PABA-513776 format. One record per residue (C-alpha): residue number from 1; residue in one letter; chain; z, x, y. Coordinates in pm, 1 decimal. Layout:
R; num; residuo; cadena; pz; px; py
R; NUM; A; A; Z; X; Y
...
# end
This chain:
R; num; residuo; cadena; pz; px; py
R; 1; M; A; 0.0; 0.0; 0.0
R; 2; D; A; 89.3; 283.3; 242.0
R; 3; E; A; -251.2; 444.8; 182.7
R; 4; V; A; -430.5; 122.5; 274.8
R; 5; F; A; -226.1; 79.8; 592.4
R; 6; G; A; -315.5; 441.2; 668.6
R; 7; E; A; -683.8; 344.4; 645.2
R; 8; I; A; -627.4; 48.4; 876.0
R; 9; N; A; -451.0; 265.4; 1132.9
R; 10; K; A; -740.8; 514.5; 1128.7
R; 11; I; A; -983.3; 246.7; 1251.8
R; 12; P; A; -1044.3; 301.3; 1625.6
R; 13; I; A; -840.6; 18.7; 1773.2
R; 14; V; A; -1112.6; -44.2; 2030.3
R; 15; D; A; -1336.6; -149.5; 1737.7
R; 16; I; A; -1068.0; -392.6; 1622.0
R; 17; W; A; -1036.3; -520.1; 1980.2
R; 18; R; A; -1412.4; -585.9; 1998.2
R; 19; A; A; -1410.7; -756.7; 1656.5
R; 20; L; A; -1143.3; -989.6; 1793.3
R; 21; G; A; -1375.7; -1086.1; 2076.3
R; 22; G; A; -1232.8; -853.6; 2341.2
R; 23; D; A; -1445.3; -719.8; 2626.0
R; 24; D; A; -1547.1; -355.0; 2638.7
R; 25; P; A; -1289.1; -132.5; 2814.5
R; 26; N; A; -1372.3; -2.2; 3161.5
R; 27; R; A; -1433.1; 365.9; 3237.3
R; 28; E; A; -1057.5; 428.5; 3225.9
R; 29; G; A; -1030.7; 271.4; 2881.3
R; 30; K; A; -850.0; -36.4; 3012.6
R; 31; V; A; -898.7; -409.4; 2956.5
R; 32; L; A; -741.6; -726.6; 3090.3
R; 33; C; A; -420.7; -787.8; 2895.9
R; 34; K; A; -434.0; -1089.2; 2664.5
R; 35; F; A; -59.8; -1143.3; 2686.7
R; 36; H; A; -13.5; -1211.2; 3056.9
R; 37; A; A; -223.1; -1328.0; 3350.7
R; 38; E; A; -371.4; -1048.4; 3562.8
R; 39; A; A; -672.8; -969.6; 3778.1
R; 40; T; A; -676.0; -590.6; 3730.3
R; 41; P; A; -703.8; -437.4; 3380.6
R; 42; S; A; -373.2; -279.8; 3278.2
R; 43; A; A; -396.4; -258.0; 2898.6
R; 44; Q; A; -505.4; 68.0; 2734.9
R; 45; V; A; -701.0; 30.1; 2411.5
R; 46; G; A; -701.0; 352.8; 2211.4
R; 47; G; A; -568.2; 680.3; 2351.3
R; 48; N; A; -402.6; 957.3; 2152.0
R; 49; R; A; -186.2; 710.4; 1961.2
R; 50; N; A; -472.7; 466.9; 1884.3
R; 51; I; A; -275.4; 160.3; 1997.0
R; 52; Y; A; -298.0; -134.5; 2234.2
R; 53; K; A; -51.4; -82.1; 2520.8
R; 54; C; A; -21.5; -283.2; 2840.5
R; 55; Y; A; 135.7; -82.2; 3120.8
R; 56; A; A; 217.1; -399.7; 3315.0
R; 57; C; A; 401.0; -621.5; 3064.2
R; 58; G; A; 481.2; -346.4; 2811.2
R; 59; K; A; 311.9; -512.7; 2511.9
R; 60; T; A; 250.4; -240.3; 2252.1
R; 61; L; A; 71.7; -314.6; 1925.1
R; 62; G; A; -82.1; -125.9; 1637.0
R; 63; A; A; -389.3; -237.2; 1445.1
R; 64; W; A; -224.3; -492.7; 1212.2
R; 65; N; A; -6.4; -657.2; 1477.5
R; 66; L; A; -291.9; -674.6; 1728.4
R; 67; V; A; -490.0; -883.9; 1479.1
R; 68; K; A; -182.6; -1091.7; 1398.1
R; 69; E; A; -99.5; -1167.4; 1763.4
R; 70; L; A; -453.6; -1247.7; 1878.4
R; 71; S; A; -584.4; -1428.5; 1571.4
R; 72; G; A; -276.2; -1631.5; 1476.0
R; 73; L; A; -355.7; -1563.6; 1109.2
R; 74; D; A; -93.1; -1531.9; 838.8
R; 75; N; A; -74.8; -1212.6; 628.9
R; 76; K; A; -326.5; -1339.7; 374.2
R; 77; G; A; -568.5; -1428.4; 651.9
R; 78; I; A; -527.3; -1085.6; 813.9
R; 79; W; A; -617.6; -911.0; 487.5
R; 80; E; A; -927.4; -1131.4; 463.2
R; 81; W; A; -1011.3; -1045.7; 825.9
R; 82; F; A; -996.4; -669.9; 760.5
R; 83; D; A; -1206.1; -715.6; 445.5
R; 84; K; A; -1468.9; -909.3; 640.5
R; 85; H; A; -1490.8; -675.4; 940.3
R; 86; F; A; -1404.7; -332.0; 797.9
R; 87; R; A; -1435.7; -366.1; 418.1
R; 88; I; A; -1069.2; -285.3; 362.8
R; 89; K; A; -921.9; -491.8; 81.8
R; 90; R; A; -560.7; -561.7; 1.3
R; 91; P; A; -458.5; -349.9; -299.3
R; 92; P; A; -325.0; -521.2; -612.0
R; 93; L; A; 45.8; -587.6; -573.0
R; 94; K; A; 285.3; -397.7; -792.6
R; 95; K; A; 550.6; -602.1; -962.4
R; 96; K; A; 822.9; -492.9; -717.2
R; 97; D; A; 593.9; -568.8; -419.9
R; 98; K; A; 527.3; -924.1; -530.9
R; 99; P; A; 621.4; -1159.9; -247.7
R; 100; K; A; 844.2; -1461.3; -294.1
R; 101; Q; A; 639.6; -1752.1; -417.2
R; 102; K; A; 657.9; -2080.6; -231.9
R; 103; V; A; 835.4; -2343.1; -438.0
R; 104; M; A; 557.5; -2596.3; -373.0
R; 105; T; A; 248.8; -2661.3; -166.7
R; 106; L; A; 266.5; -2820.5; 176.3
R; 107; D; A; 105.2; -3141.2; 47.9
R; 108; E; A; 356.3; -3165.1; -236.2
R; 109; A; A; 642.4; -3123.4; 11.3
R; 110; K; A; 501.7; -3396.4; 238.2
R; 111; D; A; 473.6; -3631.5; -58.1
R; 112; D; A; 836.7; -3570.0; -162.1
R; 113; L; A; 986.6; -3575.5; 186.9
R; 114; F; A; 1085.8; -3941.6; 176.9
R; 115; L; A; 1278.4; -3881.2; -147.8
R; 116; W; A; 1466.7; -3589.6; 10.3
R; 117; Q; A; 1542.5; -3799.5; 317.3
R; 118; A; A; 1686.2; -4076.8; 101.8
R; 119; A; A; 1901.1; -3822.7; -86.4
R; 120; L; A; 2050.7; -3695.5; 239.6
R; 121; E; A; 2178.9; -4038.9; 343.2
R; 122; S; A; 2425.8; -4056.9; 54.6
R; 123; N; A; 2537.8; -3694.2; 19.2
R; 124; E; A; 2884.2; -3651.1; 170.1
R; 125; E; A; 2878.2; -3268.0; 152.6
R; 126; A; A; 2555.2; -3248.1; 353.4
R; 127; I; A; 2676.8; -3503.7; 608.5
R; 128; A; A; 3003.2; -3310.7; 648.6
R; 129; L; A; 2811.4; -2986.2; 703.2
R; 130; L; A; 2602.7; -3143.8; 978.0
R; 131; K; A; 2916.1; -3290.3; 1134.1
R; 132; S; A; 3073.1; -2942.3; 1146.6
R; 133; Y; A; 2787.5; -2844.1; 1381.4
R; 134; G; A; 2843.2; -3157.8; 1591.0
R; 135; I; A; 2531.7; -3329.7; 1452.3
R; 136; R; A; 2527.4; -3699.2; 1365.5
R; 137; L; A; 2343.4; -3825.2; 1058.1
R; 138; E; A; 2102.4; -4033.4; 1268.6
R; 139; T; A; 2003.1; -3718.7; 1462.0
R; 140; A; A; 1913.3; -3543.1; 1137.1
R; 141; Q; A; 1724.2; -3847.8; 1014.2
R; 142; A; A; 1522.3; -3870.5; 1337.3
R; 143; A; A; 1414.6; -3505.9; 1289.4
R; 144; G; A; 1309.6; -3577.4; 929.6
R; 145; L; A; 1572.4; -3367.7; 748.9
R; 146; G; A; 1616.7; -3409.4; 376.0
R; 147; L; A; 1818.3; -3280.5; 80.8
R; 148; F; A; 1651.0; -3070.5; -190.2
R; 149; P; A; 1783.5; -2921.7; -518.8
R; 150; H; A; 1627.9; -2573.1; -504.4
R; 151; P; A; 1557.3; -2436.9; -854.9
R; 152; S; A; 1734.8; -2103.8; -789.2
R; 153; L; A; 1937.5; -2140.6; -467.7
R; 154; G; A; 2100.1; -2475.8; -539.1
R; 155; L; A; 2139.1; -2777.4; -314.6
R; 156; G; A; 2038.0; -2747.4; 48.9
R; 157; L; A; 1890.7; -2908.1; 357.7
R; 158; V; A; 1517.3; -2915.3; 423.1
R; 159; Y; A; 1398.3; -2886.2; 784.2
R; 160; P; A; 1039.3; -2990.4; 862.9
R; 161; I; A; 867.9; -2767.4; 1122.8
R; 162; P; A; 804.4; -2877.3; 1396.2
R; 163; D; A; 950.4; -3216.2; 1288.2
R; 164; G; A; 913.3; -3488.9; 1027.8
R; 165; D; A; 602.6; -3653.8; 1173.8
R; 166; N; A; 347.2; -3374.7; 1130.7
R; 167; P; A; 504.5; -3075.1; 955.1
R; 168; V; A; 320.0; -2743.2; 915.4
R; 169; A; A; 603.7; -2594.9; 707.5
R; 170; F; A; 939.2; -2675.7; 547.1
R; 171; K; A; 1238.9; -2444.9; 569.1
R; 172; F; A; 1524.7; -2464.8; 320.2
R; 173; R; A; 1889.2; -2371.7; 394.0
R; 174; T; A; 2165.4; -2389.1; 134.1
R; 175; L; A; 2466.0; -2613.3; 190.2
R; 176; G; A; 2706.4; -2345.0; 67.4
R; 177; R; A; 2750.4; -1989.7; 190.2
R; 178; G; A; 2700.1; -1674.8; -14.3
R; 179; E; A; 2918.7; -1364.2; -41.3
R; 180; S; A; 2805.8; -1253.2; 306.1
R; 181; G; A; 2943.2; -1575.3; 453.2
R; 182; K; A; 2594.8; -1692.3; 550.1
R; 183; R; A; 2375.9; -1974.4; 425.6
R; 184; K; A; 2062.9; -1861.8; 244.6
R; 185; N; A; 1717.9; -1944.9; 383.9
R; 186; Q; A; 1369.4; -1975.8; 241.5
R; 187; V; A; 1036.9; -2113.2; 356.1
R; 188; L; A; 986.8; -2385.3; 97.8
R; 189; A; A; 623.5; -2467.3; 176.1
R; 190; G; A; 359.2; -2400.3; 440.9
R; 191; E; A; 347.9; -2129.8; 709.2
R; 192; I; A; 567.0; -2114.6; 1022.1
R; 193; T; A; 311.5; -2159.9; 1301.3
R; 194; A; A; 513.7; -2385.8; 1529.7
R; 195; L; A; 851.8; -2420.9; 1697.6
R; 196; Y; A; 1107.5; -2678.7; 1592.9
R; 197; G; A; 1064.0; -2978.1; 1825.1
R; 198; Q; A; 731.4; -2854.4; 1960.3
R; 199; G; A; 568.5; -3196.3; 1933.9
R; 200; A; A; 833.2; -3356.5; 2157.7
R; 201; I; A; 763.6; -3139.6; 2465.3
R; 202; K; A; 639.3; -3349.9; 2756.8
R; 203; F; A; 446.6; -3239.8; 3063.8
R; 204; V; A; 656.8; -3119.3; 3358.3
R; 205; E; A; 990.4; -3163.5; 3178.8
R; 206; P; A; 1261.8; -2892.8; 3165.8
R; 207; V; A; 1289.0; -2728.8; 2824.2
R; 208; C; A; 1577.8; -2564.8; 2638.9
R; 209; L; A; 1473.6; -2283.4; 2402.0
R; 210; T; A; 1714.9; -2179.8; 2129.7
R; 211; A; A; 1712.3; -2001.5; 1792.4
R; 212; G; A; 1854.7; -2204.1; 1506.5
R; 213; E; A; 1806.0; -2538.2; 1338.6
R; 214; E; A; 2150.1; -2680.3; 1413.7
R; 215; K; A; 2141.5; -2560.7; 1776.3
R; 216; W; A; 1807.5; -2732.3; 1829.7
R; 217; L; A; 1926.4; -3055.8; 1667.2
R; 218; L; A; 2241.9; -3062.0; 1881.1
R; 219; L; A; 2054.8; -2999.3; 2207.5
R; 220; Q; A; 1810.9; -3279.4; 2120.4
R; 221; Q; A; 2102.4; -3507.0; 2034.9
R; 222; E; A; 2260.8; -3437.0; 2374.1
R; 223; G; A; 1950.9; -3558.8; 2556.2
R; 224; R; A; 1773.1; -3227.7; 2621.1
R; 225; C; A; 1409.1; -3152.4; 2551.5
R; 226; A; A; 1477.7; -2868.5; 2309.8
R; 227; V; A; 1271.2; -2639.8; 2090.5
R; 228; S; A; 1376.6; -2358.5; 1860.6
R; 229; W; A; 1238.2; -2056.4; 1685.6
R; 230; A; A; 1237.7; -2101.2; 1311.1
R; 231; T; A; 1255.9; -1723.0; 1272.8
R; 232; G; A; 1555.8; -1619.7; 1489.1
R; 233; E; A; 1616.0; -1513.4; 1848.9
R; 234; N; A; 1433.9; -1181.9; 1797.3
R; 235; S; A; 1106.2; -1374.8; 1780.7
R; 236; R; A; 850.4; -1291.4; 2051.9
R; 237; N; A; 538.9; -1482.7; 1943.6
R; 238; G; A; 340.1; -1544.2; 2260.7
R; 239; L; A; 119.8; -1803.4; 2091.9
R; 240; L; A; 424.8; -2018.2; 2016.0
R; 241; L; A; 570.6; -1970.9; 2364.3
R; 242; K; A; 236.4; -2086.5; 2502.3
R; 243; A; A; 307.2; -2426.1; 2343.4
R; 244; I; A; 590.6; -2451.2; 2597.4
R; 245; T; A; 429.9; -2296.4; 2905.3
R; 246; E; A; 108.2; -2499.1; 2880.5
R; 247; K; A; 317.7; -2812.2; 2945.6
R; 248; N; A; 420.8; -2664.2; 3283.3
R; 249; P; A; 796.8; -2715.4; 3256.0
R; 250; P; A; 973.1; -2653.4; 3590.9
R; 251; S; A; 1238.7; -2454.6; 3404.6
R; 252; I; A; 1305.1; -2301.6; 3063.9
R; 253; T; A; 1670.9; -2251.3; 2974.7
R; 254; I; A; 1719.5; -1988.9; 2703.1
R; 255; C; A; 2018.8; -2092.7; 2490.0
R; 256; Y; A; 2083.9; -1793.2; 2266.4
R; 257; D; A; 2425.6; -1680.6; 2137.7
R; 258; A; A; 2707.0; -1545.5; 2357.6
R; 259; D; A; 2693.5; -1190.6; 2224.3
R; 260; D; A; 2503.1; -867.4; 2282.8
R; 261; A; A; 2217.6; -966.7; 2053.7
R; 262; G; A; 2184.6; -1297.1; 2238.2
R; 263; R; A; 2178.8; -1126.5; 2576.8
R; 264; K; A; 1915.9; -876.2; 2466.8
R; 265; G; A; 1708.7; -1155.4; 2312.4
R; 266; T; A; 1732.9; -1356.7; 2634.3
R; 267; A; A; 1610.3; -1064.8; 2845.5
R; 268; A; A; 1323.0; -991.4; 2606.9
R; 269; T; A; 1213.2; -1357.0; 2587.9
R; 270; A; A; 1228.3; -1385.4; 2968.2
R; 271; N; A; 1012.6; -1073.9; 3003.9
R; 272; T; A; 759.4; -1214.9; 2757.9
R; 273; L; A; 742.4; -1544.5; 2949.2
R; 274; R; A; 691.2; -1365.1; 3280.1
R; 275; G; A; 430.3; -1139.4; 3122.3
R; 276; M; A; 241.4; -1451.9; 3015.2
R; 277; G; A; 229.9; -1564.2; 3378.7
R; 278; Y; A; 494.7; -1839.9; 3359.9
R; 279; K; A; 593.3; -1923.9; 3720.7
R; 280; G; A; 879.2; -2169.5; 3664.6
R; 281; K; A; 1250.3; -2088.4; 3661.2
R; 282; I; A; 1390.0; -1902.9; 3361.9
R; 283; K; A; 1757.7; -1977.2; 3310.5
R; 284; T; A; 2029.6; -1896.0; 3061.2
R; 285; I; A; 2382.6; -2010.3; 2982.1
R; 286; D; A; 2646.1; -1818.6; 3178.6
R; 287; W; A; 2876.6; -1750.0; 2886.0
R; 288; D; A; 3236.9; -1644.0; 2946.5
R; 289; E; A; 3331.7; -1285.6; 2863.0
R; 290; G; A; 3523.2; -1211.4; 2544.0
R; 291; L; A; 3383.6; -1489.6; 2327.6
R; 292; P; A; 3364.1; -1412.8; 1953.6
R; 293; K; A; 3039.3; -1274.7; 1815.1
R; 294; G; A; 2799.0; -1554.0; 1726.5
R; 295; Y; A; 2958.5; -1810.3; 1959.9
R; 296; D; A; 2679.8; -2057.5; 2031.3
R; 297; V; A; 2592.4; -2402.9; 2165.2
R; 298; N; A; 2746.3; -2573.3; 1861.2
R; 299; D; A; 3077.6; -2398.9; 1929.3
R; 300; A; A; 3056.8; -2491.6; 2298.1
R; 301; F; A; 2999.3; -2856.3; 2201.6
R; 302; R; A; 3303.0; -2847.2; 1972.7
R; 303; D; A; 3507.6; -2706.7; 2264.3
R; 304; G; A; 3380.6; -2978.4; 2500.9
R; 305; K; A; 3199.1; -2731.0; 2728.1
R; 306; L; A; 2831.4; -2765.8; 2638.2
R; 307; E; A; 2722.5; -3015.8; 2902.1
R; 308; S; A; 2891.2; -2828.9; 3188.5
R; 309; L; A; 2750.4; -2495.2; 3069.1
R; 310; L; A; 2396.0; -2633.6; 3054.0
R; 311; N; A; 2429.9; -2791.1; 3397.8
R; 312; A; A; 2555.0; -2459.9; 3538.8
R; 313; A; A; 2285.9; -2244.1; 3377.6
R; 314; V; A; 2199.8; -1938.2; 3586.7
R; 315; D; A; 1868.3; -1770.5; 3662.9
R; 316; V; A; 1772.2; -1476.4; 3443.3
R; 317; N; A; 1743.7; -1183.7; 3682.9
R; 318; E; A; 1395.2; -1051.4; 3737.4
R; 319; A; A; 1318.4; -682.8; 3735.2
R; 320; D; A; 1382.5; -501.8; 4061.2
R; 321; A; A; 1095.6; -513.5; 4310.9
R; 322; P; A; 891.2; -190.9; 4301.6
R; 323; A; A; 965.5; 66.0; 4572.8
R; 324; D; A; 692.6; 134.5; 4829.4
R; 325; I; A; 522.6; 460.6; 4731.1
R; 326; F; A; 214.9; 402.2; 4944.9
R; 327; T; A; 352.7; 560.6; 5260.6
R; 328; G; A; 80.5; 821.2; 5306.4
R; 329; V; A; -190.9; 828.9; 5570.1
R; 330; R; A; -335.1; 479.4; 5627.2
R; 331; G; A; -117.5; 336.7; 5355.7
R; 332; G; A; -237.5; 582.1; 5093.4
R; 333; L; A; -41.2; 708.7; 4794.6
R; 334; N; A; 246.0; 947.1; 4864.9
R; 335; P; A; 275.9; 1140.7; 4532.1
R; 336; A; A; 599.9; 1312.8; 4636.8
R; 337; K; A; 757.2; 974.2; 4715.2
R; 338; A; A; 637.6; 840.4; 4380.1
R; 339; V; A; 802.9; 1133.0; 4197.1
R; 340; E; A; 1123.1; 1073.3; 4395.4
R; 341; V; A; 1129.5; 702.8; 4304.7
R; 342; L; A; 1054.9; 775.9; 3938.5
R; 343; L; A; 1342.3; 1023.9; 3915.6
R; 344; E; A; 1577.5; 774.9; 4078.8
R; 345; K; A; 1499.6; 537.7; 3792.3
R; 346; F; A; 1508.1; 816.6; 3529.1
R; 347; P; A; 1750.8; 1077.3; 3667.7
R; 348; H; A; 1779.4; 1263.8; 3335.6
R; 349; L; A; 1408.8; 1306.4; 3264.4
R; 350; I; A; 1327.1; 1662.0; 3152.3
R; 351; N; A; 1028.9; 1848.6; 3010.6
R; 352; V; A; 1114.3; 2076.6; 2718.1
R; 353; E; A; 827.3; 2316.7; 2653.1
R; 354; G; A; 564.7; 2051.5; 2721.7
R; 355; T; A; 737.8; 1747.8; 2569.1
R; 356; W; A; 909.3; 1490.8; 2790.4
R; 357; H; A; 1259.6; 1373.6; 2703.2
R; 358; N; A; 1484.4; 1109.5; 2858.3
R; 359; Y; A; 1859.3; 1079.3; 2808.8
R; 360; A; A; 1963.9; 739.7; 2671.0
R; 361; D; A; 2244.2; 615.6; 2444.7
R; 362; G; A; 2398.4; 961.1; 2409.6
R; 363; I; A; 2082.4; 1144.8; 2309.5
R; 364; Y; A; 1770.7; 1296.0; 2462.5
R; 365; K; A; 1477.6; 1103.9; 2318.9
R; 366; P; A; 1116.3; 1230.4; 2335.1
R; 367; L; A; 858.3; 1041.1; 2541.0
R; 368; F; A; 482.5; 1051.5; 2490.2
R; 369; D; A; 272.9; 1155.6; 2787.8
R; 370; E; A; 124.6; 805.3; 2790.1
R; 371; E; A; 473.4; 656.2; 2824.3
R; 372; V; A; 548.6; 868.7; 3131.2
R; 373; K; A; 211.0; 773.2; 3278.1
R; 374; G; A; 292.0; 410.4; 3198.3
R; 375; I; A; 611.4; 439.1; 3403.1
R; 376; I; A; 404.7; 575.0; 3691.3
R; 377; Y; A; 159.8; 287.9; 3645.7
R; 378; T; A; 436.6; 29.3; 3685.0
R; 379; L; A; 542.0; 191.5; 4013.5
R; 380; M; A; 190.8; 143.3; 4151.5
R; 381; G; A; 124.2; -210.5; 4032.4
R; 382; D; A; -221.5; -342.3; 4121.4
R; 383; K; A; -300.1; -27.2; 4322.0
R; 384; A; A; -288.6; 195.8; 4014.4
R; 385; S; A; -585.0; 405.2; 3911.2
R; 386; A; A; -631.8; 696.5; 3673.4
R; 387; K; A; -676.7; 935.3; 3966.1
R; 388; K; A; -355.5; 824.9; 4141.6
R; 389; I; A; -155.6; 835.6; 3819.1
R; 390; A; A; -285.7; 1188.6; 3752.8
R; 391; E; A; -177.9; 1302.6; 4101.5
R; 392; V; A; 180.4; 1191.6; 4046.4
R; 393; Y; A; 190.0; 1313.6; 3686.2
R; 394; D; A; 58.1; 1660.2; 3778.3
R; 395; L; A; 320.9; 1692.4; 4051.9
R; 396; L; A; 594.4; 1578.7; 3812.2
R; 397; K; A; 489.0; 1839.4; 3552.6
R; 398; I; A; 548.6; 2132.5; 3788.6
R; 399; K; A; 881.2; 2016.4; 3935.0
R; 400; P; A; 1096.5; 2324.7; 3857.3
R; 401; D; A; 1429.8; 2155.1; 3792.6
R; 402; L; A; 1274.6; 1934.6; 3522.8
R; 403; L; A; 1140.4; 2225.6; 3315.8
R; 404; K; A; 1364.9; 2332.3; 3028.3
R; 405; R; A; 1331.7; 2564.2; 2730.8
R; 406; R; A; 1472.6; 2536.0; 2385.0
R; 407; T; A; 1614.9; 2885.1; 2436.7
R; 408; I; A; 1892.7; 2718.3; 2632.7
R; 409; W; A; 2079.6; 2759.5; 2302.5
R; 410; D; A; 2017.6; 3136.3; 2285.6
R; 411; G; A; 2333.7; 3339.3; 2330.8
R; 412; E; A; 2554.1; 3045.6; 2236.2
R; 413; E; A; 2654.8; 3143.3; 1887.2
R; 414; R; A; 2774.3; 2886.8; 1632.4
R; 415; K; A; 2618.7; 2598.1; 1819.6
R; 416; M; A; 2344.2; 2386.1; 1667.5
R; 417; C; A; 2140.2; 2109.3; 1831.9
R; 418; L; A; 2103.9; 1796.2; 1617.2
R; 419; A; A; 1923.7; 1465.1; 1667.0
R; 420; N; A; 2246.6; 1278.2; 1735.9
R; 421; G; A; 2442.7; 1547.4; 1923.2
R; 422; Y; A; 2526.8; 1915.0; 1889.1
R; 423; L; A; 2745.5; 2087.0; 1631.5
R; 424; T; A; 2995.7; 2364.2; 1705.3
R; 425; I; A; 3096.5; 2581.4; 1410.4
R; 426; N; A; 3401.6; 2764.2; 1536.8
R; 427; G; A; 3640.0; 2715.1; 1248.8
R; 428; K; A; 3620.6; 2343.9; 1173.6
R; 429; P; A; 3269.9; 2200.9; 1237.3
R; 430; E; A; 3277.9; 1948.5; 1520.2
R; 431; L; A; 3005.3; 1710.2; 1639.7
R; 432; H; A; 2975.0; 1650.8; 2014.4
R; 433; P; A; 2756.0; 1395.9; 2192.8
R; 434; H; A; 2460.7; 1511.1; 2396.9
R; 435; S; A; 2505.9; 1472.0; 2769.6
R; 436; P; A; 2277.0; 1523.8; 3067.9
R; 437; D; A; 2443.8; 1864.0; 3116.0
R; 438; V; A; 2446.5; 1974.4; 2752.4
R; 439; Y; A; 2128.0; 1938.9; 2555.4
# end
């Protein structure tokens, strides 16, 4: 399998781009980004890393994911696409590589749905589980939920996606929890190509976006137009988000969990929405500090705080406005000012024998030249050009205090630089974190 993916990644990505219907790149190798609205090309197709990278919205994709994002195909369809366009076939699966088989076809699941729905009405364990999330039985029935005896996982709830009227997939979640304390999940039938509740979105109506079946059901029950990822809050599928933005909602409130993962997911989803050109307000719940990990809208409902939290949702902060680096003659580029602004944003940027590194999370991490140029591109916005980027980059490369050598360790006996810090071997070995002053 790795060898075949190696073949795919050797295909010039510009050829894949053209096969997907993309326009030819301009003389700088750039095209209009497909993932946000723009008038000036900002996406590089190719380069040393043979990838698609937009220097405006940050979208970075290899060959496989570029096809996946732009075609909307599932994995089987992507293999067929590469076979059709580049004669690369999926290799026979080894026994250990064999994917989980769907329990049934989509048509079979649709035919049996009414039986599962009837089974839910009389199952006290399932009703009690829903109640623990704050969800009434009639709410579950309106969404088309059912009860299914899975042949290997046991009894569980079935959630039609996007809802019970016109499902494209069915997701199964066990009633009980495993050793990890979590309920087990499986896609029972179909492919997840929609959001929960997607069909209920109305034009020019505020939308709540969450990540979880029970969160979505509760928000709907409480009178909100709500949709949810069926694949978790790390999802970033622009095609699915487009199902929201094309209805022109005046606001989208992101209702992820009150923990670090939720906050990071909120910021990433907001950036994706802005990159797609969404102009409405992007809000989020202003969670209190110190809440337990995983605290979510169902917990807030149980504590009697959900309605007030939703009503007091705050704007997700946008990125800082770019500094003015066009202070030269007649409003031209000032390369020295651009270098100054860049180093204000990245004060620990260094160049070690030709390779850029930036200090983050206790370690100096390498940066590709294209990444540094991409940072410069974002400073310039619509005024960027290859020539202007090169001017700033060339000036940055010769800035003396940024140039470092690996021989910084020479003369310091019993000290070893590691990926996650540096080791001193004076008696007992001791690991120390990197710092901007010690690298």
